[in-house]
C-alpha positions, 0 to 999 in steps of 0.5 A, a space after each residue: 722106159 720102164 727101167 732107167 737109161 744105162 750109159 757105160 763107157 770103156 776106155 773113154 771118158 764121157 763129158 756131161 754134154 755127151 751124156 746129155 746127147 745120149 739122154 736126149 736121143 734115148 728120150 726121143 726113142 721113148 717118145 717114138 715107142 712108149 713100150 721100151 722096157 730098157 735101153 743100155 748105151 755103151 761107148 768104147 774106144 776099142 783101139 788107137 790106130 796110127 792111120 785113123 787115130 782114135 775111133 769110137 764104137 757105140 752099142 745100143 741094146 733096147 729091150 722091147 716086149 717080145 724081143 731085143 733090138 741091138 745096134 752096133 755101128 762101124 767105128 767113127 772118128 767123131 764120138 758125137 757122129 757115132 752116137 747120132 748115127 747109132 741112134 738114127 739106126 736104132 730109131 729105124 729099127 724101132 719103127 720097123 719093130 713097132 710096125 710089125 707089132 701093129 701088123 702094118 708090114 706089107 704082105 705080098 700076095 701071091 698072084 693067082 694061077 690059071 690056065 689059058 682056056 680060049 685064045 683068039 690070036 687074030 683079035 689079040 685076046 683070050 680067056 683064063 680059067 682060075 682054080 675056082 673055075 671063074 673065067 677071066 678075060 685078058 688082052 695081048 697087051 696084058 701078057 708080059 714080055 710079049 709072049 702072047 704069041 707063045 700062049 696055047 690053050 692049057 698054058 699055066 699063067 699067073 696074073 693080077 686080077 682087075 675089074 674091067 668094064 665087062 667084069 674080071 680082067 687079067 693084067 700082068 699075065 706071065 707064063 709059069 
């Protein structure tokens, strides 16, 4: 971390072992993502309830290049559990942030759109023409929801293109 870890408490006294746990968990975050600018941890006991007794809130604010991650979990009756759960959540958020920074987030590609140009219902296959003008073979088993019989020449469809034995082949064909 570029700045020292900040630990604060409100309406609760933190023991040395509790602060050590927070420091250990914060150090683990810093090893996970070494570009953390600052980390602030606030522990508080918002109120005492007759039903649930004492509960603890833990809030973690992590400043990273280009943003800030905030973790605020539901109150827990056990202070150490509240701390561990909050840092587990912070770790997941930090991993997701790091993946986005590295461009490792999955991008879902849109399925190509085409039109049915030739149909051979007795043989159970047909051909699609893509927007680029390419011809792609498809089998009746590749048409989703058993809608092969509903297809007509000119029907718009989306599909996933695969390479078959004799060239481009469509799978997961769905009627638009």
